[in-house]
LUMZA-195079 format. One record per residue (C-alpha): z, y, x. Coordinates in steps of 0.001 Angstrom, whole numbers, plus 500000, padded with zeros to 6 digits. Layout:
LUMZA-195079
ZYX
...
//
This chain:
LUMZA-195079
500000500000500000
499194503516501191
501461506466500392
500165510026500022
502554511119502752
500805508645505089
497400510071504161
498430513571505219
499212512412508772
495829510806509535
492832512631511011
489681512497508912
486596511705511023
482935511773509945
481176508521510890
477769510190511251
478660512377514237
482256511515515160
483436515020514252
487105515498513385
487261517259510011
491024517755509878
493936516442507843
493985515746504111
495451518673502239
495042517624498611
493869514877496279
491735515106493142
493114512688490559
491620511639487218
494677511857484985
493192509670482253
492501506691484504
495158507434487144
492582507041489929
492003509226492958
488536510792492687
488394512675496000
490370513906498988
490293517529500102
490269518587503760
490522522340504451
487548523943506180
487896525116509756
489288528590510493
486853531313511465
487739533421514508
491395532375514842
491870532521511070
491342536278510893
488181535954508811
489299533177506482
488109529605506439
484905527714505866
484536525856502574
486834522891502045
485466519376502406
485778517563499073
485166513936499971
484589511520497062
486719508382497240
483552506249497485
482647507968500792
485840506808502486
484851503813504579
487954502792506582
491660503587506576
492626503085510199
496011503267511891
495405506787513246
492447508072511269
490377507823508114
486638507277508589
484376508928506027
480652509331505589
479770512848504495
476523513623502744
474382516523503882
//
């Protein structure tokens, strides 16, 4: 079983290019079915955070490929 607190401690890595996207910040949950629909990873900071952030990565649950010990491997679409 995987706890949400465990999810927040794992790096999210894109399988296509090996890029580290960050840590999970939020989950999108379908309240009717009780299923997680997507995970949300905040976008990277622009110029030391002074000019905000890029758009968040909303990664559908189906695009998560592996839950590893240290990281979560995902496959982002273009």
